[in-house]
N, C-alpha and C positions, 0 to 999 in steps of 0.2 A: 504494500500500500504506500501511496505517496504521502508526503508530509501534510499537505492541505487536507487530504481526506482524513488522516489521523486526527488532526486538529478539529475538524468538523465533528467527528465521532466523539472526541473528548468533550467538546462544547455541548453536545446533546446530552451526554451522560452527566456532566456537571450541572447543567440546567435542570435535568430531571430530578436530581437529588435536591437541588435548591427548591424546586417547585413542590416536591414531596414535603419538605419542611414547612414551606410557606403556606401551603394549602391544607395540610393535615395536622402535623404535630404542633406547630406554633399556635394555630387557632384553638386546638384542644387545650393546650396549656393556658392560654389566655382566658378561656372560658372557666377552667378550673380555678384560676387566680382571680375570678370575679372581675375580669376586664383589664387587669394590669398586664402590660406587655412584659414578656420575658426579657432578660438582660441581653440576649443575643440580638434583639431587635432595637436596642437603644444605643445611641452614640455616646451617651454619658448618663450617669446616675450617681446618686449618693450612696455610701455604704448602708445607710438606714433603709434605702429602698429594697436592698437585697433581703434584709430581715423581714420587711413587710411582705415581700413577694413569697418568701419561703413559708411564712405563716399562712398566707391566703391560699397558697397552692394546696395545702393540706397533704396528708400522707399519700393519697392517690396521685396528686399533681407532682409531688416530689419524686415519686416512683416513676411516673411517666417521663418526667424531665430526664431522670438519670438513665432510664432503660429504653426509652423510645427516641427522644430528641438527641441525647448525647451520642448514641452510636452513629446517627446520621451526621451530626456535627463534628464527629471525629473523622469522617470520610470527606466531607465537603471541603474543608480548607486545603487539603492536599490536591483534590481535583481542581479547585480554583487556582492554586499555584501553578499546577502543570498546564492547565488550559490557557490562562491569561499570560503567563510568562512565555508559553509557546507562541501564542498569537503575536505578542509584542516583539519577540525575537524574530519571528518569520517576517513581519512587516518591516521591522527596522533594518533587517539585512537587505531588503529590496530598495531601501532609500539611501540617498547619498550622504547621510550624516551618521557616521559610525558611533558617535557618542550616544545616539538614541537607544542603542542596545542596552545601555545601563538601566533603562526603564524596566527591563525584564526582571530586575531584582525586586521590584515593588510587590508583585503578587506573592512570592515566597515570604517576604517580610510580613505581609498582611496575614498569611497563613500562620506564621510563627506566633503573632499576637492573638490570633483566633484560638490556637492551641493553648496558649497561656491562659486566656479567658476561660476556656473549657476546663483546664486543670483546676483553676480556682473554683469554678462552679461545681465540678465533681467533688472537690473537697468539701464545699459547703453543703451540698446535697447529702453527701455521705455522713457528715458529722452532725447534721441537724438533730437536736436543737442547739448543739454547741455551734458557735459561729467563729471559726478561727480568724483572728484579727488580720493576719497577713492576707488571707483570701478576701476578706471584706474590703481592705484598703487597696489591694492590687487589682481586683477585678474591674473596677471602673476605669483604671488607667489602661489596662489591657484592651478593654472595649473601645476606648477613645483612640488608641493607637491603631487598632484593627480598622475602625471606621475610616480614619484618615487615610490609611494605606490602601484600603479597598477602593476608596473614592479616587485616589491618585492612580491606581491601577486601571480603573475603568476609564478615567479621562485619558490616560496614555493609550489605552486600547482604541478608544474612539478617535483620538487625534491621529495615531499612526495608521489605523484602518482607513480613515478618510484620506490621508495623504497618499497611501498606497493605491486606493481606488482612483483618485484623481490622476496620479502618475500613470496608471494603466490605461485610463480613459484617454489621456493626452497622447500616449504612445500609439494607441490604435487610430487616432485621428490623423497621424502624420503619414 
């Protein structure tokens, strides 16, 4: 298989996992939490928010978070990193500015902070009702870094994909 086809398949798989979370597990958790969004969906929150979320989720919600959402959220960051770093690298190689290839580091960095956020949440879910201080303090920071890096990754993808398409379109017109 050629590289564009591999990237397309990886994109479909990544999107499918994301949609499964977005349409199935996240709404269920939000309903169990009485409408509170889970931390995976927030760019920033206070440590007190985590305590309120854990309490409102109840035993069933904490169980579902740990055993339904988290397995998917342990797969998704790796898929995101592979897919979007691959797309960025593919498009950057076709453009005349080699420094653009550095943008391919953004998705793996986003995935790292997503995994750190997940580690904090797994700790909190597993320890409840105890709330380890390091996880309470670090989780919002990991979420903020993840959100910023995901946003930059998607902007880089959009920009490079657009530049690549324009370059291809212009080449065909000549």
